C-alpha positions as CSV (number, residue, x, y, z in Angstrom):
1,M,108.3,-2.4,-185.6
2,V,107.1,-5.7,-183.8
3,H,104.1,-7.5,-185.0
4,D,100.7,-6.5,-183.6
5,E,98.2,-9.4,-183.4
6,E,94.5,-9.5,-182.7
7,E,94.2,-9.5,-178.9
8,S,91.2,-11.9,-178.9
9,L,93.3,-14.7,-180.3
10,Y,95.8,-14.7,-177.5
11,V,95.9,-15.1,-173.8
12,D,98.4,-14.1,-171.1
13,V,99.5,-17.1,-168.9
14,P,102.2,-16.7,-166.2
15,H,105.4,-18.5,-167.1
16,S,109.1,-18.2,-166.7
17,E,111.3,-16.6,-169.4
18,P,115.0,-16.2,-169.8
19,A,116.4,-13.3,-167.8
20,V,116.2,-9.9,-169.5
21,M,119.5,-8.5,-170.7
22,S,121.0,-5.7,-168.6
23,G,123.8,-3.2,-168.9
24,P,124.8,-0.9,-171.7
25,R,123.2,-2.0,-175.0
26,V,121.0,-0.9,-177.9
27,V,117.6,-2.6,-177.9
28,V,116.0,-2.9,-181.4
29,A,112.4,-3.9,-182.2
30,V,112.4,-6.6,-185.0
31,D,109.5,-8.2,-186.7
32,G,110.7,-8.7,-190.3
33,S,109.0,-5.7,-191.7
34,A,110.8,-3.0,-193.8
35,G,110.5,-0.6,-190.9
36,S,112.1,-3.0,-188.4
37,K,115.0,-3.8,-190.8
38,A,115.7,-0.1,-191.1
39,A,115.6,0.2,-187.3
40,L,118.0,-2.7,-187.0
41,R,120.4,-1.2,-189.5
42,F,120.4,2.0,-187.5
43,G,120.7,0.1,-184.2
44,L,123.7,-2.0,-185.4
45,E,125.6,1.1,-186.7
46,D,124.8,3.1,-183.5
47,A,125.9,0.3,-181.2
48,A,129.1,-0.1,-183.2
49,R,129.9,3.6,-182.5
50,R,129.0,3.2,-178.9
51,G,130.9,0.0,-178.4
52,V,128.0,-1.8,-176.9
53,P,126.0,-5.0,-178.0
54,V,122.6,-5.1,-179.7
55,E,119.6,-6.9,-178.3
56,A,117.2,-7.6,-181.2
57,V,113.8,-8.2,-179.7
58,I,110.6,-9.6,-181.1
59,A,107.3,-9.9,-179.2
60,Y,104.9,-12.9,-179.5
61,R,101.6,-14.0,-178.0
62,V,100.4,-17.4,-177.0
63,P,97.2,-18.6,-178.8
64,E,94.2,-18.7,-176.6
65,L,93.6,-22.4,-177.2
66,W,96.9,-23.1,-175.4
67,A,95.4,-22.0,-172.1
68,D,93.7,-25.4,-171.8
69,Y,97.1,-26.9,-171.3
70,N,97.7,-24.6,-168.4
71,V,94.4,-25.4,-166.7
72,I,95.2,-29.1,-166.5
73,G,98.8,-28.4,-165.5
74,S,100.2,-30.2,-168.6
75,P,104.0,-29.9,-169.0
76,E,103.2,-29.9,-172.7
77,L,102.5,-26.2,-172.4
78,E,106.1,-25.3,-171.5
79,R,107.3,-27.4,-174.4
80,L,105.0,-25.5,-176.8
81,R,106.2,-22.2,-175.3
82,D,109.8,-23.1,-175.8
83,T,109.1,-24.1,-179.4
84,L,107.3,-20.8,-180.1
85,R,110.0,-18.7,-178.5
86,S,112.7,-20.6,-180.4
87,Q,110.9,-20.1,-183.7
88,H,110.6,-16.3,-183.1
89,E,114.3,-16.1,-182.1
90,D,115.2,-17.9,-185.3
91,K,113.2,-15.3,-187.2
92,V,115.1,-12.5,-185.5
93,R,118.5,-14.1,-186.2
94,A,117.6,-14.4,-189.9
95,V,116.8,-10.7,-190.0
96,V,120.0,-9.8,-188.1
97,D,122.1,-11.9,-190.6
98,E,120.3,-10.3,-193.6
99,V,120.8,-6.7,-192.4
100,S,124.4,-7.3,-191.2
101,R,125.4,-8.5,-194.7
102,G,124.6,-5.1,-196.0
103,L,126.7,-3.2,-193.5
104,A,130.4,-2.3,-193.8
105,G,132.9,-2.2,-191.0
106,P,133.0,-4.1,-187.7
107,L,129.7,-5.0,-186.2
108,P,128.6,-5.2,-182.6
109,D,127.6,-8.5,-180.9
110,A,123.9,-9.0,-181.5
111,Q,121.6,-11.2,-179.4
112,A,118.2,-12.4,-180.6
113,R,115.5,-12.4,-178.0
114,A,111.8,-13.3,-178.1
115,A,109.5,-12.3,-175.3
116,E,105.9,-12.9,-174.7
117,G,103.5,-10.0,-174.4
118,S,102.2,-7.0,-176.4
119,P,104.9,-5.3,-178.5
120,A,104.9,-2.1,-176.6
121,D,105.0,-3.8,-173.2
122,V,107.8,-6.1,-174.2
123,L,110.0,-3.3,-175.7
124,I,109.5,-1.0,-172.7
125,R,110.3,-3.9,-170.3
126,E,113.3,-5.1,-172.3
127,S,114.8,-1.6,-172.7
128,H,115.2,-0.8,-169.0
129,G,118.8,0.3,-168.4
130,A,119.6,0.4,-172.1
131,D,121.5,3.2,-173.9
132,L,118.9,3.4,-176.6
133,L,115.6,1.8,-177.9
134,V,115.2,1.8,-181.6
135,V,111.9,1.1,-183.3
136,G,110.5,1.4,-186.9
137,S,107.9,4.0,-187.6
138,R,105.4,1.2,-188.5
139,G,105.6,-2.5,-188.3
140,H,103.0,-5.0,-189.6
141,G,99.5,-3.8,-189.1
142,G,98.2,-0.4,-188.1
143,F,96.7,2.5,-190.0
144,H,98.5,3.2,-193.2
145,T,98.0,7.0,-192.9
146,M,99.6,7.3,-189.5
147,L,103.1,8.7,-189.3
148,L,103.8,6.4,-186.3
149,G,102.3,3.1,-185.3
150,S,100.8,2.5,-181.9
151,T,103.8,0.6,-180.7
152,S,106.2,3.4,-181.6
153,I,104.0,6.0,-179.9
154,Q,103.8,3.9,-176.7
155,C,107.6,3.4,-176.6
156,V,108.2,7.1,-177.1
157,M,105.8,8.0,-174.3
158,H,106.8,5.3,-171.7
159,A,110.3,4.0,-172.3
160,T,112.8,4.8,-169.6
161,C,115.7,5.3,-172.1
162,P,116.1,7.4,-175.2
163,V,114.0,6.3,-178.1
164,T,114.8,6.6,-181.8
165,V,112.1,6.1,-184.4
166,V,113.5,5.1,-187.8
167,H,111.5,5.7,-191.0
168,S,112.1,3.1,-193.7
169,T,112.5,3.9,-197.4
170,E,109.1,2.1,-197.8
171,A,107.4,4.4,-195.2
172,R,109.1,7.5,-196.6
173,S,107.9,6.7,-200.1
174,H,104.4,6.1,-198.8
175,R,104.4,9.5,-197.1
176,L,105.6,11.3,-200.3
177,R,102.9,9.5,-202.3
178,L,100.2,10.7,-199.8
179,H,101.6,14.2,-200.0
180,R,101.5,14.2,-203.8
181,E,97.9,12.9,-203.7
182,R,96.9,15.7,-201.4
183,Q,98.6,18.3,-203.6
184,D,96.8,16.9,-206.7
185,E,93.5,17.3,-204.9
186,Q,94.1,20.9,-203.8
187,P,93.8,22.7,-207.3
188,D,90.4,21.0,-207.8
189,E,89.2,22.2,-204.4
190,R,90.4,25.8,-205.1
191,R,88.8,25.8,-208.6
192,D,85.5,24.5,-207.2
193,G,85.6,27.3,-204.6
194,V,86.3,30.0,-207.2
195,D,83.5,28.6,-209.4
196,S,81.1,28.7,-206.5
197,L,82.0,32.2,-205.6
198,S,81.6,33.4,-209.2
199,Q,78.2,31.9,-209.3
200,T,77.0,33.6,-206.2
201,R,78.7,37.0,-206.6
202,P,76.1,39.6,-207.6
203,L,76.6,41.4,-211.0
204,R,77.5,45.1,-211.0
């Protein structure tokens, strides 16, 4: 999954970005979380089978205070944007290198891409014409009891290519723990119900 930030801290300001990749490829959402690493592992292996490259994508937002640079038309804003984009692309490359080291066999070409916008919007836009979009079940943020994060749900609903949602070992362990906790609570609930019935049942 890609990182969801507080919307109030960021602002959308029109600007130019490198052209979106096109053609056959597997697009993977990367944010450094366990879920996104599992998604990247799946995406690299799937792309190798398909014989297509991987586009590892991270979304970022520009801090609201930077809008002042745009108002006065300062070229400093573009320099700051380039720096922010470069930092996020470096983060993606580091994750790609980390995940790739744990895989066997030939790997596909992988390109790191950072794009400005909300995670879901960026992924849907970047995946146009792709063979597959791969996202983690949850990235950073979100409600811990949800099976899918908001970004995953939006991608499944609105992406124009097939979408695979990958559950990490971390997410799977969490779901099992929740399931066990619910099971542990059920006997107490049934016992309480039986006790209640026994107290209200008339004697014969």
